[in-house]
Every structure is written in structure tokens, then in C-alpha cells.
PDB file of the backbone (N, CA, C, O) and the ligand in Angstrom, with CONECT records:
HET     ZN  A 101       1
ATOM      1  N   MET A   1      43.313-201.134   8.652  1.00  0.00           N
ATOM      2  CA  MET A   1      41.851-200.943   8.694  1.00  0.00           C
ATOM      3  C   MET A   1      41.143-202.291   8.598  1.00  0.00           C
ATOM      4  O   MET A   1      41.152-202.940   7.552  1.00  0.00           O
ATOM      5  N   ASN A   2      40.550-202.687   9.674  1.00  0.00           N
ATOM      6  CA  ASN A   2      39.760-203.917   9.643  1.00  0.00           C
ATOM      7  C   ASN A   2      38.369-203.598  10.165  1.00  0.00           C
ATOM      8  O   ASN A   2      37.987-203.987  11.269  1.00  0.00           O
ATOM      9  N   ASP A   3      37.641-202.891   9.350  1.00  0.00           N
ATOM     10  CA  ASP A   3      36.347-202.388   9.797  1.00  0.00           C
ATOM     11  C   ASP A   3      35.202-203.091   9.083  1.00  0.00           C
ATOM     12  O   ASP A   3      34.092-202.565   8.990  1.00  0.00           O
ATOM     13  N   ARG A   4      35.486-204.279   8.585  1.00  0.00           N
ATOM     14  CA  ARG A   4      34.436-204.970   7.846  1.00  0.00           C
ATOM     15  C   ARG A   4      33.371-205.506   8.789  1.00  0.00           C
ATOM     16  O   ARG A   4      33.692-206.017   9.862  1.00  0.00           O
ATOM     17  N   PRO A   5      32.115-205.393   8.401  1.00  0.00           N
ATOM     18  CA  PRO A   5      31.024-205.878   9.234  1.00  0.00           C
ATOM     19  C   PRO A   5      31.030-207.400   9.333  1.00  0.00           C
ATOM     20  O   PRO A   5      31.488-208.091   8.423  1.00  0.00           O
ATOM     21  N   ASN A   6      30.517-207.910  10.446  1.00  0.00           N
ATOM     22  CA  ASN A   6      30.439-209.359  10.624  1.00  0.00           C
ATOM     23  C   ASN A   6      29.310-209.967   9.803  1.00  0.00           C
ATOM     24  O   ASN A   6      29.351-211.144   9.444  1.00  0.00           O
ATOM     25  N   LEU A   7      28.338-209.176   9.520  1.00  0.00           N
ATOM     26  CA  LEU A   7      27.202-209.679   8.762  1.00  0.00           C
ATOM     27  C   LEU A   7      27.394-209.447   7.277  1.00  0.00           C
ATOM     28  O   LEU A   7      27.921-208.412   6.866  1.00  0.00           O
ATOM     29  N   SER A   8      26.972-210.400   6.478  1.00  0.00           N
ATOM     30  CA  SER A   8      26.904-210.148   5.047  1.00  0.00           C
ATOM     31  C   SER A   8      25.566-209.468   4.752  1.00  0.00           C
ATOM     32  O   SER A   8      24.670-209.446   5.596  1.00  0.00           O
ATOM     33  N   CYS A   9      25.444-208.919   3.552  1.00  0.00           N
ATOM     34  CA  CYS A   9      24.200-208.261   3.173  1.00  0.00           C
ATOM     35  C   CYS A   9      23.034-209.244   3.246  1.00  0.00           C
ATOM     36  O   CYS A   9      21.936-208.891   3.677  1.00  0.00           O
ATOM     37  N   ARG A  10      23.283-210.456   2.830  1.00  0.00           N
ATOM     38  CA  ARG A  10      22.204-211.438   2.814  1.00  0.00           C
ATOM     39  C   ARG A  10      21.741-211.771   4.233  1.00  0.00           C
ATOM     40  O   ARG A  10      20.548-211.923   4.495  1.00  0.00           O
ATOM     41  N   GLU A  11      22.718-211.881   5.144  1.00  0.00           N
ATOM     42  CA  GLU A  11      22.345-212.145   6.534  1.00  0.00           C
ATOM     43  C   GLU A  11      21.552-210.975   7.105  1.00  0.00           C
ATOM     44  O   GLU A  11      20.572-211.153   7.828  1.00  0.00           O
ATOM     45  N   LEU A  12      21.996-209.803   6.767  1.00  0.00           N
ATOM     46  CA  LEU A  12      21.292-208.622   7.256  1.00  0.00           C
ATOM     47  C   LEU A  12      19.830-208.636   6.809  1.00  0.00           C
ATOM     48  O   LEU A  12      18.923-208.360   7.594  1.00  0.00           O
ATOM     49  N   ILE A  13      19.627-208.958   5.554  1.00  0.00           N
ATOM     50  CA  ILE A  13      18.262-208.986   5.027  1.00  0.00           C
ATOM     51  C   ILE A  13      17.428-210.046   5.738  1.00  0.00           C
ATOM     52  O   ILE A  13      16.235-209.857   5.977  1.00  0.00           O
ATOM     53  N   ASP A  14      18.076-211.171   6.074  1.00  0.00           N
ATOM     54  CA  ASP A  14      17.359-212.196   6.840  1.00  0.00           C
ATOM     55  C   ASP A  14      16.909-211.686   8.207  1.00  0.00           C
ATOM     56  O   ASP A  14      15.888-212.119   8.741  1.00  0.00           O
ATOM     57  N   PHE A  15      17.695-210.752   8.766  1.00  0.00           N
ATOM     58  CA  PHE A  15      17.424-210.286  10.130  1.00  0.00           C
ATOM     59  C   PHE A  15      16.498-209.077  10.176  1.00  0.00           C
ATOM     60  O   PHE A  15      16.103-208.646  11.260  1.00  0.00           O
ATOM     61  N   ILE A  16      16.151-208.532   9.032  1.00  0.00           N
ATOM     62  CA  ILE A  16      15.420-207.260   9.036  1.00  0.00           C
ATOM     63  C   ILE A  16      14.111-207.332   9.823  1.00  0.00           C
ATOM     64  O   ILE A  16      13.811-206.442  10.618  1.00  0.00           O
ATOM     65  N   ALA A  17      13.340-208.384   9.601  1.00  0.00           N
ATOM     66  CA  ALA A  17      12.047-208.477  10.291  1.00  0.00           C
ATOM     67  C   ALA A  17      12.241-208.487  11.806  1.00  0.00           C
ATOM     68  O   ALA A  17      11.524-207.809  12.541  1.00  0.00           O
ATOM     69  N   ASP A  18      13.233-209.275  12.264  1.00  0.00           N
ATOM     70  CA  ASP A  18      13.503-209.334  13.700  1.00  0.00           C
ATOM     71  C   ASP A  18      14.016-208.000  14.214  1.00  0.00           C
ATOM     72  O   ASP A  18      13.681-207.567  15.317  1.00  0.00           O
ATOM     73  N   TYR A  19      14.838-207.355  13.388  1.00  0.00           N
ATOM     74  CA  TYR A  19      15.368-206.053  13.789  1.00  0.00           C
ATOM     75  C   TYR A  19      14.238-205.055  13.997  1.00  0.00           C
ATOM     76  O   TYR A  19      14.230-204.311  14.977  1.00  0.00           O
ATOM     77  N   LEU A  20      13.288-205.043  13.074  1.00  0.00           N
ATOM     78  CA  LEU A  20      12.223-204.052  13.149  1.00  0.00           C
ATOM     79  C   LEU A  20      11.258-204.322  14.289  1.00  0.00           C
ATOM     80  O   LEU A  20      10.709-203.380  14.861  1.00  0.00           O
ATOM     81  N   ASP A  21      11.036-205.592  14.634  1.00  0.00           N
ATOM     82  CA  ASP A  21      10.143-205.803  15.777  1.00  0.00           C
ATOM     83  C   ASP A  21      10.908-205.931  17.096  1.00  0.00           C
ATOM     84  O   ASP A  21      10.329-206.274  18.127  1.00  0.00           O
ATOM     85  N   GLY A  22      12.203-205.653  17.053  1.00  0.00           N
ATOM     86  CA  GLY A  22      12.978-205.528  18.284  1.00  0.00           C
ATOM     87  C   GLY A  22      13.348-206.845  18.932  1.00  0.00           C
ATOM     88  O   GLY A  22      13.734-206.860  20.101  1.00  0.00           O
ATOM     89  N   SER A  23      13.242-207.965  18.206  1.00  0.00           N
ATOM     90  CA  SER A  23      13.532-209.256  18.826  1.00  0.00           C
ATOM     91  C   SER A  23      14.929-209.766  18.509  1.00  0.00           C
ATOM     92  O   SER A  23      15.244-210.926  18.774  1.00  0.00           O
ATOM     93  N   LEU A  24      15.757-208.916  17.948  1.00  0.00           N
ATOM     94  CA  LEU A  24      17.125-209.311  17.634  1.00  0.00           C
ATOM     95  C   LEU A  24      17.972-209.298  18.914  1.00  0.00           C
ATOM     96  O   LEU A  24      17.899-208.346  19.691  1.00  0.00           O
ATOM     97  N   PRO A  25      18.772-210.346  19.135  1.00  0.00           N
ATOM     98  CA  PRO A  25      19.671-210.329  20.307  1.00  0.00           C
ATOM     99  C   PRO A  25      20.631-209.139  20.202  1.00  0.00           C
ATOM    100  O   PRO A  25      21.028-208.760  19.100  1.00  0.00           O
ATOM    101  N   PRO A  26      21.004-208.551  21.342  1.00  0.00           N
ATOM    102  CA  PRO A  26      21.830-207.333  21.340  1.00  0.00           C
ATOM    103  C   PRO A  26      23.095-207.461  20.503  1.00  0.00           C
ATOM    104  O   PRO A  26      23.471-206.522  19.801  1.00  0.00           O
ATOM    105  N   GLN A  27      23.757-208.617  20.572  1.00  0.00           N
ATOM    106  CA  GLN A  27      24.994-208.794  19.819  1.00  0.00           C
ATOM    107  C   GLN A  27      24.742-208.716  18.324  1.00  0.00           C
ATOM    108  O   GLN A  27      25.474-208.044  17.598  1.00  0.00           O
ATOM    109  N   VAL A  28      23.699-209.408  17.865  1.00  0.00           N
ATOM    110  CA  VAL A  28      23.368-209.394  16.445  1.00  0.00           C
ATOM    111  C   VAL A  28      22.917-208.002  16.024  1.00  0.00           C
ATOM    112  O   VAL A  28      23.224-207.522  14.933  1.00  0.00           O
ATOM    113  N   ARG A  29      22.194-207.387  16.912  1.00  0.00           N
ATOM    114  CA  ARG A  29      21.686-206.057  16.625  1.00  0.00           C
ATOM    115  C   ARG A  29      22.828-205.061  16.411  1.00  0.00           C
ATOM    116  O   ARG A  29      22.766-204.214  15.520  1.00  0.00           O
ATOM    117  N   SER A  30      23.859-205.170  17.230  1.00  0.00           N
ATOM    118  CA  SER A  30      24.959-204.223  17.059  1.00  0.00           C
ATOM    119  C   SER A  30      25.728-204.528  15.775  1.00  0.00           C
ATOM    120  O   SER A  30      26.208-203.609  15.111  1.00  0.00           O
ATOM    121  N   ASP A  31      25.852-205.812  15.420  1.00  0.00           N
ATOM    122  CA  ASP A  31      26.453-206.148  14.129  1.00  0.00           C
ATOM    123  C   ASP A  31      25.608-205.600  12.988  1.00  0.00           C
ATOM    124  O   ASP A  31      26.117-205.070  12.000  1.00  0.00           O
ATOM    125  N   PHE A  32      24.318-205.747  13.159  1.00  0.00           N
ATOM    126  CA  PHE A  32      23.366-205.272  12.159  1.00  0.00           C
ATOM    127  C   PHE A  32      23.547-203.770  11.927  1.00  0.00           C
ATOM    128  O   PHE A  32      23.647-203.305  10.792  1.00  0.00           O
ATOM    129  N   GLU A  33      23.587-203.032  13.033  1.00  0.00           N
ATOM    130  CA  GLU A  33      23.706-201.580  12.908  1.00  0.00           C
ATOM    131  C   GLU A  33      25.080-201.171  12.375  1.00  0.00           C
ATOM    132  O   GLU A  33      25.211-200.164  11.679  1.00  0.00           O
ATOM    133  N   ARG A  34      26.106-201.967  12.712  1.00  0.00           N
ATOM    134  CA  ARG A  34      27.429-201.664  12.186  1.00  0.00           C
ATOM    135  C   ARG A  34      27.448-201.864  10.672  1.00  0.00           C
ATOM    136  O   ARG A  34      28.059-201.087   9.937  1.00  0.00           O
ATOM    137  N   HIS A  35      26.777-202.905  10.226  1.00  0.00           N
ATOM    138  CA  HIS A  35      26.688-203.141   8.783  1.00  0.00           C
ATOM    139  C   HIS A  35      25.979-201.969   8.104  1.00  0.00           C
ATOM    140  O   HIS A  35      26.419-201.484   7.062  1.00  0.00           O
ATOM    141  N   LEU A  36      24.887-201.525   8.701  1.00  0.00           N
ATOM    142  CA  LEU A  36      24.167-200.381   8.128  1.00  0.00           C
ATOM    143  C   LEU A  36      25.064-199.156   8.031  1.00  0.00           C
ATOM    144  O   LEU A  36      24.937-198.348   7.111  1.00  0.00           O
ATOM    145  N   GLY A  37      25.987-199.028   9.010  1.00  0.00           N
ATOM    146  CA  GLY A  37      26.871-197.878   9.016  1.00  0.00           C
ATOM    147  C   GLY A  37      27.843-197.853   7.853  1.00  0.00           C
ATOM    148  O   GLY A  37      28.342-196.791   7.482  1.00  0.00           O
ATOM    149  N   VAL A  38      28.117-199.022   7.272  1.00  0.00           N
ATOM    150  CA  VAL A  38      29.109-199.071   6.196  1.00  0.00           C
ATOM    151  C   VAL A  38      28.507-199.504   4.862  1.00  0.00           C
ATOM    152  O   VAL A  38      29.227-199.601   3.868  1.00  0.00           O
ATOM    153  N   CYS A  39      27.190-199.768   4.821  1.00  0.00           N
ATOM    154  CA  CYS A  39      26.615-200.332   3.612  1.00  0.00           C
ATOM    155  C   CYS A  39      25.346-199.582   3.189  1.00  0.00           C
ATOM    156  O   CYS A  39      24.240-199.943   3.591  1.00  0.00           O
ATOM    157  N   PRO A  40      25.517-198.548   2.382  1.00  0.00           N
ATOM    158  CA  PRO A  40      24.370-197.724   1.959  1.00  0.00           C
ATOM    159  C   PRO A  40      23.281-198.524   1.256  1.00  0.00           C
ATOM    160  O   PRO A  40      22.103-198.184   1.374  1.00  0.00           O
ATOM    161  N   SER A  41      23.643-199.576   0.530  1.00  0.00           N
ATOM    162  CA  SER A  41      22.615-200.306  -0.193  1.00  0.00           C
ATOM    163  C   SER A  41      21.693-201.050   0.775  1.00  0.00           C
ATOM    164  O   SER A  41      20.501-201.203   0.505  1.00  0.00           O
ATOM    165  N   CYS A  42      22.245-201.515   1.912  1.00  0.00           N
ATOM    166  CA  CYS A  42      21.385-202.153   2.903  1.00  0.00           C
ATOM    167  C   CYS A  42      20.536-201.118   3.635  1.00  0.00           C
ATOM    168  O   CYS A  42      19.401-201.401   4.019  1.00  0.00           O
ATOM    169  N   VAL A  43      21.081-199.926   3.826  1.00  0.00           N
ATOM    170  CA  VAL A  43      20.288-198.858   4.436  1.00  0.00           C
ATOM    171  C   VAL A  43      19.070-198.562   3.586  1.00  0.00           C
ATOM    172  O   VAL A  43      17.964-198.418   4.107  1.00  0.00           O
ATOM    173  N   SER A  44      19.266-198.470   2.273  1.00  0.00           N
ATOM    174  CA  SER A  44      18.118-198.143   1.433  1.00  0.00           C
ATOM    175  C   SER A  44      17.175-199.339   1.303  1.00  0.00           C
ATOM    176  O   SER A  44      15.969-199.168   1.125  1.00  0.00           O
ATOM    177  N   TYR A  45      17.732-200.557   1.392  1.00  0.00           N
ATOM    178  CA  TYR A  45      16.862-201.731   1.391  1.00  0.00           C
ATOM    179  C   TYR A  45      15.975-201.729   2.637  1.00  0.00           C
ATOM    180  O   TYR A  45      14.769-201.967   2.567  1.00  0.00           O
ATOM    181  N   LEU A  46      16.612-201.454   3.777  1.00  0.00           N
ATOM    182  CA  LEU A  46      15.871-201.406   5.033  1.00  0.00           C
ATOM    183  C   LEU A  46      14.786-200.334   4.977  1.00  0.00           C
ATOM    184  O   LEU A  46      13.665-200.533   5.444  1.00  0.00           O
ATOM    185  N   ASP A  47      15.145-199.212   4.402  1.00  0.00           N
ATOM    186  CA  ASP A  47      14.209-198.108   4.277  1.00  0.00           C
ATOM    187  C   ASP A  47      12.981-198.510   3.452  1.00  0.00           C
ATOM    188  O   ASP A  47      11.841-198.258   3.843  1.00  0.00           O
ATOM    189  N   GLY A  48      13.241-199.133   2.319  1.00  0.00           N
ATOM    190  CA  GLY A  48      12.143-199.578   1.472  1.00  0.00           C
ATOM    191  C   GLY A  48      11.300-200.647   2.142  1.00  0.00           C
ATOM    192  O   GLY A  48      10.076-200.668   2.007  1.00  0.00           O
ATOM    193  N   TYR A  49      11.977-201.542   2.874  1.00  0.00           N
ATOM    194  CA  TYR A  49      11.273-202.609   3.579  1.00  0.00           C
ATOM    195  C   TYR A  49      10.335-202.013   4.620  1.00  0.00           C
ATOM    196  O   TYR A  49       9.176-202.407   4.746  1.00  0.00           O
ATOM    197  N   ARG A  50      10.870-201.058   5.355  1.00  0.00           N
ATOM    198  CA  ARG A  50      10.093-200.432   6.414  1.00  0.00           C
ATOM    199  C   ARG A  50       8.872-199.717   5.822  1.00  0.00           C
ATOM    200  O   ARG A  50       7.770-199.796   6.365  1.00  0.00           O
ATOM    201  N   LYS A  51       9.082-199.030   4.717  1.00  0.00           N
ATOM    202  CA  LYS A  51       7.966-198.312   4.094  1.00  0.00           C
ATOM    203  C   LYS A  51       6.881-199.262   3.613  1.00  0.00           C
ATOM    204  O   LYS A  51       5.691-199.000   3.790  1.00  0.00           O
ATOM    205  N   SER A  52       7.302-200.372   3.001  1.00  0.00           N
ATOM    206  CA  SER A  52       6.287-201.290   2.494  1.00  0.00           C
ATOM    207  C   SER A  52       5.556-201.975   3.649  1.00  0.00           C
ATOM    208  O   SER A  52       4.379-202.314   3.531  1.00  0.00           O
ATOM    209  N   MET A  53       6.268-202.179   4.779  1.00  0.00           N
ATOM    210  CA  MET A  53       5.598-202.702   5.966  1.00  0.00           C
ATOM    211  C   MET A  53       4.524-201.737   6.431  1.00  0.00           C
ATOM    212  O   MET A  53       3.402-202.141   6.736  1.00  0.00           O
ATOM    213  N   MET A  54       4.872-200.470   6.482  1.00  0.00           N
ATOM    214  CA  MET A  54       3.923-199.472   6.963  1.00  0.00           C
ATOM    215  C   MET A  54       2.738-199.372   6.014  1.00  0.00           C
ATOM    216  O   MET A  54       1.588-199.282   6.444  1.00  0.00           O
ATOM    217  N   LEU A  55       3.030-199.390   4.735  1.00  0.00           N
ATOM    218  CA  LEU A  55       1.948-199.342   3.760  1.00  0.00           C
ATOM    219  C   LEU A  55       1.033-200.541   3.932  1.00  0.00           C
ATOM    220  O   LEU A  55      -0.191-200.413   3.922  1.00  0.00           O
ATOM    221  N   GLY A  56       1.651-201.717   4.090  1.00  0.00           N
ATOM    222  CA  GLY A  56       0.869-202.941   4.186  1.00  0.00           C
ATOM    223  C   GLY A  56       0.020-203.001   5.435  1.00  0.00           C
ATOM    224  O   GLY A  56      -1.105-203.501   5.402  1.00  0.00           O
ATOM    225  N   LYS A  57       0.547-202.499   6.530  1.00  0.00           N
ATOM    226  CA  LYS A  57      -0.172-202.626   7.802  1.00  0.00           C
ATOM    227  C   LYS A  57      -1.060-201.430   8.087  1.00  0.00           C
ATOM    228  O   LYS A  57      -2.230-201.398   7.705  1.00  0.00           O
ATOM    229  N   ALA A  58      -0.487-200.452   8.763  1.00  0.00           N
ATOM    230  CA  ALA A  58      -1.285-199.341   9.274  1.00  0.00           C
ATOM    231  C   ALA A  58      -1.900-198.489   8.177  1.00  0.00           C
ATOM    232  O   ALA A  58      -3.065-198.099   8.262  1.00  0.00           O
ATOM    233  N   ALA A  59      -1.122-198.205   7.159  1.00  0.00           N
ATOM    234  CA  ALA A  59      -1.544-197.200   6.188  1.00  0.00           C
ATOM    235  C   ALA A  59      -2.860-197.550   5.507  1.00  0.00           C
ATOM    236  O   ALA A  59      -3.696-196.674   5.281  1.00  0.00           O
ATOM    237  N   LEU A  60      -3.045-198.801   5.185  1.00  0.00           N
ATOM    238  CA  LEU A  60      -4.269-199.193   4.499  1.00  0.00           C
ATOM    239  C   LEU A  60      -5.490-198.817   5.324  1.00  0.00           C
ATOM    240  O   LEU A  60      -6.441-198.225   4.814  1.00  0.00           O
ATOM    241  N   ARG A  61      -5.454-199.164   6.592  1.00  0.00           N
ATOM    242  CA  ARG A  61      -6.576-198.879   7.470  1.00  0.00           C
ATOM    243  C   ARG A  61      -6.725-197.371   7.666  1.00  0.00           C
ATOM    244  O   ARG A  61      -7.828-196.827   7.606  1.00  0.00           O
ATOM    245  N   ASP A  62      -5.586-196.707   7.903  1.00  0.00           N
ATOM    246  CA  ASP A  62      -5.635-195.276   8.113  1.00  0.00           C
ATOM    247  C   ASP A  62      -6.122-194.556   6.868  1.00  0.00           C
ATOM    248  O   ASP A  62      -6.810-193.537   6.944  1.00  0.00           O
ATOM    249  N   TYR A  63      -5.756-195.099   5.740  1.00  0.00           N
ATOM    250  CA  TYR A  63      -6.153-194.459   4.491  1.00  0.00           C
ATOM    251  C   TYR A  63      -7.670-194.428   4.362  1.00  0.00           C
ATOM    252  O   TYR A  63      -8.239-193.399   3.997  1.00  0.00           O
ATOM    253  N   ASP A  64      -8.315-195.521   4.653  1.00  0.00           N
ATOM    254  CA  ASP A  64      -9.769-195.564   4.587  1.00  0.00           C
ATOM    255  C   ASP A  64     -10.397-194.568   5.549  1.00  0.00           C
ATOM    256  O   ASP A  64     -11.325-193.842   5.193  1.00  0.00           O
ATOM    257  N   ASP A  65      -9.880-194.542   6.772  1.00  0.00           N
ATOM    258  CA  ASP A  65     -10.416-193.614   7.753  1.00  0.00           C
ATOM    259  C   ASP A  65     -10.248-192.178   7.290  1.00  0.00           C
ATOM    260  O   ASP A  65     -11.184-191.380   7.348  1.00  0.00           O
ATOM    261  N   ALA A  66      -9.053-191.861   6.831  1.00  0.00           N
ATOM    262  CA  ALA A  66      -8.760-190.501   6.425  1.00  0.00           C
ATOM    263  C   ALA A  66      -9.655-190.082   5.262  1.00  0.00           C
ATOM    264  O   ALA A  66     -10.097-188.936   5.181  1.00  0.00           O
ATOM    265  N   ARG A  67      -9.909-191.018   4.379  1.00  0.00           N
ATOM    266  CA  ARG A  67     -10.716-190.689   3.210  1.00  0.00           C
ATOM    267  C   ARG A  67     -12.144-190.377   3.643  1.00  0.00           C
ATOM    268  O   ARG A  67     -12.756-189.435   3.140  1.00  0.00           O
ATOM    269  N   LEU A  68     -12.667-191.157   4.563  1.00  0.00           N
ATOM    270  CA  LEU A  68     -14.027-190.916   5.038  1.00  0.00           C
ATOM    271  C   LEU A  68     -14.115-189.580   5.745  1.00  0.00           C
ATOM    272  O   LEU A  68     -15.061-188.816   5.551  1.00  0.00           O
ATOM    273  N   GLU A  69     -13.087-189.302   6.592  1.00  0.00           N
ATOM    274  CA  GLU A  69     -13.137-188.067   7.346  1.00  0.00           C
ATOM    275  C   GLU A  69     -13.004-186.852   6.459  1.00  0.00           C
ATOM    276  O   GLU A  69     -13.597-185.808   6.730  1.00  0.00           O
ATOM    277  N   SER A  70     -12.224-186.983   5.392  1.00  0.00           N
ATOM    278  CA  SER A  70     -11.955-185.803   4.580  1.00  0.00           C
ATOM    279  C   SER A  70     -13.070-185.534   3.581  1.00  0.00           C
ATOM    280  O   SER A  70     -13.125-184.449   3.002  1.00  0.00           O
ATOM    281  N   ALA A  71     -13.953-186.491   3.369  1.00  0.00           N
ATOM    282  CA  ALA A  71     -15.057-186.253   2.447  1.00  0.00           C
ATOM    283  C   ALA A  71     -16.169-185.516   3.179  1.00  0.00           C
ATOM    284  O   ALA A  71     -16.702-186.023   4.166  1.00  0.00           O
ATOM    285  N   PRO A  72     -16.523-184.328   2.709  1.00  0.00           N
ATOM    286  CA  PRO A  72     -17.598-183.575   3.352  1.00  0.00           C
ATOM    287  C   PRO A  72     -18.923-184.337   3.249  1.00  0.00           C
ATOM    288  O   PRO A  72     -19.187-185.015   2.256  1.00  0.00           O
ATOM    289  N   GLU A  73     -19.738-184.215   4.279  1.00  0.00           N
ATOM    290  CA  GLU A  73     -20.948-185.020   4.291  1.00  0.00           C
ATOM    291  C   GLU A  73     -21.874-184.658   3.142  1.00  0.00           C
ATOM    292  O   GLU A  73     -22.552-185.525   2.592  1.00  0.00           O
ATOM    293  N   SER A  74     -21.905-183.366   2.772  1.00  0.00           N
ATOM    294  CA  SER A  74     -22.772-182.958   1.672  1.00  0.00           C
ATOM    295  C   SER A  74     -22.363-183.648   0.376  1.00  0.00           C
ATOM    296  O   SER A  74     -23.200-184.006  -0.454  1.00  0.00           O
ATOM    297  N   LEU A  75     -21.038-183.828   0.224  1.00  0.00           N
ATOM    298  CA  LEU A  75     -20.554-184.505  -0.977  1.00  0.00           C
ATOM    299  C   LEU A  75     -20.984-185.974  -0.957  1.00  0.00           C
ATOM    300  O   LEU A  75     -21.435-186.519  -1.965  1.00  0.00           O
ATOM    301  N   VAL A  76     -20.835-186.597   0.206  1.00  0.00           N
ATOM    302  CA  VAL A  76     -21.235-188.000   0.328  1.00  0.00           C
ATOM    303  C   VAL A  76     -22.704-188.157  -0.027  1.00  0.00           C
ATOM    304  O   VAL A  76     -23.083-189.075  -0.753  1.00  0.00           O
ATOM    305  N   ARG A  77     -23.536-187.243   0.497  1.00  0.00           N
ATOM    306  CA  ARG A  77     -24.966-187.326   0.207  1.00  0.00           C
ATOM    307  C   ARG A  77     -25.244-187.126  -1.265  1.00  0.00           C
ATOM    308  O   ARG A  77     -26.069-187.827  -1.852  1.00  0.00           O
ATOM    309  N   ALA A  78     -24.556-186.168  -1.861  1.00  0.00           N
ATOM    310  CA  ALA A  78     -24.752-185.903  -3.286  1.00  0.00           C
ATOM    311  C   ALA A  78     -24.415-187.136  -4.112  1.00  0.00           C
ATOM    312  O   ALA A  78     -25.117-187.472  -5.066  1.00  0.00           O
ATOM    313  N   VAL A  79     -23.326-187.808  -3.728  1.00  0.00           N
ATOM    314  CA  VAL A  79     -22.925-188.999  -4.464  1.00  0.00           C
ATOM    315  C   VAL A  79     -23.975-190.097  -4.311  1.00  0.00           C
ATOM    316  O   VAL A  79     -24.348-190.766  -5.275  1.00  0.00           O
ATOM    317  N   LEU A  80     -24.437-190.262  -3.081  1.00  0.00           N
ATOM    318  CA  LEU A  80     -25.439-191.298  -2.834  1.00  0.00           C
ATOM    319  C   LEU A  80     -26.731-190.982  -3.574  1.00  0.00           C
ATOM    320  O   LEU A  80     -27.353-191.878  -4.144  1.00  0.00           O
ATOM    321  N   ALA A  81     -27.137-189.723  -3.571  1.00  0.00           N
ATOM    322  CA  ALA A  81     -28.359-189.320  -4.253  1.00  0.00           C
ATOM    323  C   ALA A  81     -28.234-189.568  -5.749  1.00  0.00           C
ATOM    324  O   ALA A  81     -29.157-190.078  -6.384  1.00  0.00           O
ATOM    325  N   ALA A  82     -27.097-189.205  -6.298  1.00  0.00           N
ATOM    326  CA  ALA A  82     -26.878-189.397  -7.731  1.00  0.00           C
ATOM    327  C   ALA A  82     -26.930-190.873  -8.078  1.00  0.00           C
ATOM    328  O   ALA A  82     -27.456-191.260  -9.121  1.00  0.00           O
ATOM    329  N   ARG A  83     -26.383-191.689  -7.199  1.00  0.00           N
ATOM    330  CA  ARG A  83     -26.388-193.118  -7.456  1.00  0.00           C
ATOM    331  C   ARG A  83     -27.822-193.639  -7.451  1.00  0.00           C
ATOM    332  O   ARG A  83     -28.202-194.466  -8.281  1.00  0.00           O
ATOM    333  N   ARG A  84     -28.603-193.143  -6.506  1.00  0.00           N
ATOM    334  CA  ARG A  84     -29.999-193.572  -6.434  1.00  0.00           C
ATOM    335  C   ARG A  84     -30.758-193.170  -7.703  1.00  0.00           C
ATOM    336  O   ARG A  84     -31.538-193.943  -8.259  1.00  0.00           O
ATOM    337  N   GLN A  85     -30.502-191.939  -8.138  1.00  0.00           N
ATOM    338  CA  GLN A  85     -31.141-191.456  -9.360  1.00  0.00           C
ATOM    339  C   GLN A  85     -30.850-192.380 -10.522  1.00  0.00           C
ATOM    340  O   GLN A  85     -31.756-192.776 -11.256  1.00  0.00           O
ATOM    341  N   SER A  86     -29.594-192.718 -10.686  1.00  0.00           N
ATOM    342  CA  SER A  86     -29.220-193.510 -11.847  1.00  0.00           C
ATOM    343  C   SER A  86     -29.714-194.953 -11.727  1.00  0.00           C
ATOM    344  O   SER A  86     -29.874-195.649 -12.730  1.00  0.00           O
ATOM    345  N   ASP A  87     -29.953-195.392 -10.488  1.00  0.00           N
ATOM    346  CA  ASP A  87     -30.533-196.721 -10.322  1.00  0.00           C
ATOM    347  C   ASP A  87     -31.960-196.741 -10.851  1.00  0.00           C
ATOM    348  O   ASP A  87     -32.394-197.709 -11.476  1.00  0.00           O
ATOM    349  N   LYS A  88     -32.691-195.640 -10.585  1.00  0.00           N
ATOM    350  CA  LYS A  88     -34.074-195.578 -11.042  1.00  0.00           C
ATOM    351  C   LYS A  88     -34.160-195.552 -12.558  1.00  0.00           C
ATOM    352  O   LYS A  88     -35.014-196.190 -13.173  1.00  0.00           O
ATOM    353  N   ALA A  89     -33.233-194.783 -13.138  1.00  0.00           N
ATOM    354  CA  ALA A  89     -33.295-194.569 -14.581  1.00  0.00           C
ATOM    355  C   ALA A  89     -32.890-195.785 -15.399  1.00  0.00           C
ATOM    356  O   ALA A  89     -32.900-195.733 -16.629  1.00  0.00           O
TER     357      ALA A  89
HETATM  358 ZN    ZN A 101      24.900-204.648   3.057  1.00  0.00          ZN2+
END
């Protein structure tokens, strides 16, 4: 059995950004995926990395949009009115 991956865990982590944006050369990419096939800890690292990327990029913007859309307009007005009231007082 000589099924050891060519990449070490550290090398894999170095390549993650390139892997996710698809700029990894095919040879490295296949080594990368082979490593993932035998190394659960790198799979979960990749998973966490991907999630934090999504949170950092799209999710923040989407979160604001979703929050605005999900707030009923009557509620928004009530909040604004209450704020105005307390400003006067
Ligand atoms: Zn690994």
C-alpha cells in the first residue's frame, strides 16, 4: 500500500485559496483532492475556511439586504416614530 498523498497538510493549506478560486494547476489540484480523500482533518479545515470566506464576503451584504426585506414597513415606521418621540423628550 503506497497511497500516501504527495501534498503535506501544510502545503494543502497553502493551496486552499487557489483551489477555491480555481487557479490551481490540474496536477496540483488532483494531488490536493487526493489528500482530501485521505485526510479528514484537512477536509474539515477546508470546510471551515470556505464557510468563513462566505461569511466574510457575500453573507455580510446579503445579511443586510435580508434584514431590510424581512422587516415589515409598519415596524420600521414604528421604530422611526418612537425614535423621533424620544428625541423630542
Ligand atoms: Zn491533511
